[in-house]
Structures are given as structure tokens and as C-alpha cells.
C-alpha positions in Angstrom: -20.6 -41.7 -60.8 -18.9 -44.4 -58.7 -18.6 -43.4 -55.1 -17.7 -44.7 -51.7 -20.5 -44.2 -49.2 -20.5 -44.3 -45.4 -23.6 -43.7 -43.3 -23.2 -43.6 -39.6 -25.9 -44.4 -37.0 -26.3 -44.6 -33.3 -27.9 -48.0 -33.3 -27.6 -51.4 -35.0 -31.3 -51.4 -35.8 -31.1 -48.1 -37.7 -28.1 -49.4 -39.7 -30.0 -52.4 -40.9 -33.0 -50.3 -41.7 -30.7 -48.2 -43.8 -29.5 -51.3 -45.7 -33.1 -52.1 -46.6 -33.6 -48.5 -47.8 -30.5 -48.8 -49.9 -31.7 -52.1 -51.4 -35.0 -50.4 -52.3 -33.2 -47.5 -54.0 -31.2 -50.0 -55.9 -34.3 -51.9 -57.0 -35.8 -48.6 -58.2 -32.8 -47.8 -60.2 -32.0 -44.6 -58.2 -28.6 -46.1 -57.3 -26.5 -49.2 -58.0 -24.9 -51.0 -55.1 -21.8 -53.1 -55.9 -20.9 -54.1 -52.3 -22.3 -53.3 -48.9 -21.5 -54.0 -45.3 -22.6 -53.0 -41.8 -19.8 -52.3 -39.4 -19.4 -51.4 -35.7 -16.6 -49.5 -33.8 -16.0 -51.8 -30.8 -14.8 -50.8 -27.3 -11.1 -51.3 -28.4 -11.6 -48.9 -31.3 -11.4 -51.6 -33.9 -14.0 -52.1 -36.7 -16.1 -55.2 -36.4 -17.8 -56.5 -39.6 -21.4 -57.2 -38.7 -22.8 -58.4 -42.0 -22.1 -58.9 -45.7 -25.5 -59.5 -47.2 -27.3 -59.0 -50.5 -26.8 -60.4 -54.0 -24.1 -57.9 -55.1 -21.5 -58.3 -57.8 -18.7 -57.8 -55.2 -19.8 -60.3 -52.6 -16.5 -60.3 -50.6 -14.6 -57.4 -49.0 -11.2 -59.1 -49.2 -8.8 -57.4 -51.7 -11.4 -54.9 -52.9 -11.9 -51.1 -52.6 -14.6 -51.5 -50.0 -12.5 -54.0 -48.0 -9.6 -51.6 -47.9 -11.9 -48.7 -46.7 -13.4 -50.9 -43.9 -9.9 -51.9 -42.8 -8.7 -48.2 -42.7 -11.7 -47.2 -40.7 -10.4 -49.3 -37.9 -7.2 -47.3 -37.8 -6.2 -44.2 -36.0 -7.8 -40.8 -36.5 -5.4 -38.3 -38.1 -3.9 -40.5 -40.8 -2.2 -37.6 -42.6 -0.5 -36.4 -39.5 0.4 -40.0 -38.5 1.9 -40.7 -41.9 4.0 -37.5 -41.8 5.4 -38.8 -38.5 6.1 -42.2 -40.0 3.4 -43.9 -38.0 1.0 -44.9 -40.8 2.9 -45.3 -44.0 1.8 -48.9 -44.4 -1.8 -47.7 -44.5 -1.4 -45.6 -47.7 -1.5 -48.6 -50.1 -4.9 -49.4 -48.7 -5.9 -45.8 -49.0 -5.1 -45.7 -52.7 -6.8 -49.0 -53.3 -9.9 -47.7 -51.6 -10.0 -44.8 -54.0 -10.5 -42.2 -51.2 -8.3 -39.5 -49.7 -7.0 -39.1 -46.2 -9.4 -36.1 -45.6 -12.5 -38.3 -46.3 -11.1 -41.1 -44.1 -10.4 -38.7 -41.2 -13.8 -37.1 -41.5 -15.6 -40.5 -41.3 -13.3 -41.8 -38.5 -14.1 -38.8 -36.3 -17.8 -39.5 -36.6 -17.5 -43.3 -36.3 -16.8 -43.3 -32.6 -16.9 -46.3 -30.2 -20.3 -48.0 -30.1 -21.6 -46.5 -33.4 -22.6 -48.4 -36.5 -21.8 -47.6 -40.1 -23.2 -48.8 -43.5 -20.3 -48.8 -46.0 -21.1 -49.3 -49.6 -19.5 -49.1 -53.1 -22.2 -47.4 -55.2 -23.0 -45.6 -58.4 -25.4 -42.7 -58.3 -26.4 -39.8 -60.5 -28.3 -37.7 -57.9 -27.7 -37.5 -54.1 -31.2 -36.5 -53.0 -32.9 -39.9 -53.2 -30.3 -41.5 -50.9 -29.8 -38.5 -48.6 -33.6 -38.2 -48.0 -33.9 -41.9 -46.9 -30.8 -41.8 -44.7 -31.8 -38.5 -43.0 -35.2 -40.0 -42.2 -33.4 -42.7 -40.2 -31.1 -40.2 -38.5 -27.9 -41.2 -40.4 -24.9 -39.0 -41.0 -24.0 -39.4 -44.7 -20.4 -39.3 -46.1 -19.6 -39.9 -49.7 -16.7 -39.3 -52.1 -16.1 -40.1 -55.7 -13.7 -43.0 -56.1 -10.4 -41.6 -57.3 -8.0 -43.3 -59.6 -4.9 -42.5 -57.7 -3.5 -46.0 -57.2 -1.6 -46.2 -60.5 0.0 -42.8 -60.1 1.1 -43.7 -56.6 2.6 -47.0 -57.8 4.5 -45.1 -60.4 5.9 -42.7 -57.8 6.8 -45.5 -55.5 8.7 -47.3 -58.3 10.5 -44.2 -59.4 11.6 -43.5 -55.8 13.1 -47.0 -55.6 14.8 -46.7 -59.0 16.4 -43.4 -57.9 17.6 -45.0 -54.7 19.1 -47.9 -56.7 20.9 -45.4 -59.0 22.3 -43.5 -56.1 23.6 -46.7 -54.4 25.2 -47.9 -57.6 27.0 -44.6 -58.1 28.3 -44.8 -54.5 29.3 -48.5 -55.1 31.5 -47.6 -58.0 33.5 -45.2 -55.8 33.4 -47.0 -52.5 36.4 -48.7 -50.9 36.5 -52.5 -51.0 35.5 -52.7 -47.4 32.1 -51.0 -48.1 31.2 -52.7 -51.4 29.5 -55.8 -49.9 27.2 -53.7 -47.7 26.3 -51.4 -50.5 25.6 -54.3 -52.9 23.3 -55.9 -50.2 21.3 -52.6 -50.1 21.1 -52.6 -53.9 19.9 -56.2 -54.0 17.2 -55.4 -51.4 15.9 -52.4 -53.4 15.9 -54.4 -56.6 13.9 -57.1 -54.9 11.5 -54.4 -53.7 11.2 -53.1 -57.3 10.5 -56.6 -58.6 7.7 -57.0 -56.0 6.2 -53.6 -57.0 6.0 -54.9 -60.6 4.4 -58.2 -59.6 1.9 -56.4 -57.4 1.0 -54.0 -60.3 0.3 -57.0 -62.6 -1.8 -58.8 -60.0 -3.7 -55.6 -59.2 -4.6 -55.1 -62.9 -6.1 -58.6 -63.0 -8.0 -58.0 -59.8 -9.3 -54.6 -61.1 -10.5 -56.2 -64.3 -12.4 -58.9 -62.4 -14.0 -56.2 -60.2 -15.0 -54.0 -63.1 -16.3 -57.0 -65.1 -18.5 -58.0 -62.2 -19.9 -54.5 -62.0 -20.7 -54.3 -65.7 -22.3 -57.7 -65.8 -24.6 -56.8 -62.9 -25.5 -53.5 -64.5 -26.3 -55.2 -67.8 -28.7 -57.5 -66.1 -30.5 -54.5 -64.5 -30.6 -52.7 -67.9 -32.1 -55.7 -69.6 -35.1 -55.5 -67.2 -35.4 -51.7 -67.2 -37.2 -49.3 -69.6 -37.1 -45.7 -70.7 -35.1 -43.2 -68.6 -34.1 -45.8 -66.1 -32.6 -48.0 -68.8 -30.8 -45.0 -70.3 -29.4 -44.0 -66.9 -28.1 -47.6 -66.2 -26.4 -47.8 -69.7 -24.8 -44.4 -69.0 -23.3 -45.7 -65.8 -22.0 -48.8 -67.6 -20.2 -46.5 -70.0 -18.7 -44.6 -67.1 -17.5 -47.8 -65.4 -15.8 -49.0 -68.6 -14.2 -45.7 -69.3 -12.7 -45.6 -65.8 -11.3 -49.1 -66.2 -9.8 -48.3 -69.6 -8.2 -45.2 -68.2 -6.7 -47.1 -65.2 -5.6 -49.9 -67.5 -3.8 -47.5 -69.9 -2.0 -45.9 -67.1 -0.7 -49.2 -65.8 0.3 -50.3 -69.4 2.0 -47.0 -70.0 4.0 -47.5 -66.8 5.0 -51.0 -67.8 6.0 -49.7 -71.3 8.1 -47.0 -69.8 9.9 -49.5 -67.7 10.7 -51.8 -70.7 11.9 -48.8 -72.8 14.2 -47.6 -70.0 15.5 -51.1 -69.4 16.2 -51.5 -73.2 18.1 -48.2 -73.2 20.2 -49.2 -70.2 21.0 -52.5 -71.8 22.1 -50.8 -75.1 24.2 -48.3 -73.2 26.0 -51.0 -71.2 26.6 -53.3 -74.2 
């Protein structure tokens, strides 16, 4: 199962020892590491990226799930409460991209206090015991969560909310006095531009997702070609899981695009 992993340590040396232990587990086939970084919470409360090392399929944190998670860990504790108060709404897109929920983020943030170090990794594992055993020996606090496919659903909700707003504004425009029409039209234009941007972002994100999944599958296939017996079978099972998750995400995005086209065609037919 694909998971986001964060292991927190009191010292930098222990964090780097943990990365070596994770590499060994990867070589043994106990886990698969797609991306990994060591981070530190500095005196200002921001997260400092200490290293991005290892020959992993995702060798950059920018624009990826692990990159989004690292960025969020530098934010305030209490993301849910902050968002409710309107203070952290901009963080939620990164939250969905990271594939974690606010509860996991808050739990990790409360432990990752100033001066502590964390090992953050995008992994695939079948059993938790091998990893937990090694991390506990080093004194690490382990946090993990399955990567959730909530991004597409949230994009759909965001777009539907904007569409509803546009519909309401157009209804108001049709009844408004001439003195108000220009201001209402400006609001409509702004929301339609936002909707256009949502669509462009969704298309770009699908391409990025495919690239990320392809890199994972390619790395796993290379490992499987060198493995034997149960290890080879386990790796192939993980490849199947990765492909299934991508296809599910892809179908959701394609269905959303198809629904938009169908609705637009109906509106055009009604207005003609």
C-alpha cells in the first residue's frame, strides 16, 4: 500500500541513520521508497530541507505529493481550526495533493517541534513491523498514513461551487437595474476565469500524476526483474496496486471533464 511516512528524531545524526535503515529495507524488498528527504524545524518554526538523496524515481520534491507534505509541515498547527476561521484555506490544495488529511498533518506537526528532525518519505509497504522495528531502535516516532485519492473529488466540489456562484450571479444580473449590471458582469467574468483556471489546473495535474506514477512503476519493474520468489511476487502486487490507483484517479478526472462537456452542450442547446 502506498503511504506517506514521517519519522521524527531529536538529532540530525539519528535522522540520517534512519535514512540508511530505510535504504536497507528498500534493498531487501521490505518496502519501496519513491522519494525521501530529511527536514528540520528551525527556530522560526519553518521547515528546512536538509537533504534530498538517493536514487529514487521521484528525485525532486517540487510539485509532488511529498513536496506538498513538506511544505505543509512548515505551516501552523491546527490546520482544521485555522481553515474554519479562514486562515488556512490556501493550504488545502496542497493537503489534497499530498494525499493526507488534516488530522495526520496536525499529529505530525505537534511532534515536529523546533529543533527536531524528520525523515519524510513516499513509500509502499505491505507490513509495518520491519520499518517500525528499525525506527524504534533509533528512537524515532513513526507516523504513516495511506495516500488518499481525495484531490479529484475536491476539484469537482470546487468547480461545482464556482458554477453555482456563476448561476446565481447571472440570475441576479437578469433582474438587476442598469446601474448594477456592470459590477455584476465583472463578478461573473472573474468567476468564469477562475473556472477556466480550475480546468487548466486539472489537465496539468493529470499529466503530472501520470509522470509520477510511470516513474514509480518503472522503478518497481527494475526491482522485480532482479528479485525472486516471494519478493518478486510482492513487488509485482505493488505494481498492480499503483496502476489501479492511477487508473481510478484518471477515470475520476475524465468523468469530471465529460460531465462538464455534457452540461455545456445542454446549455448551448437550450440557449439556441
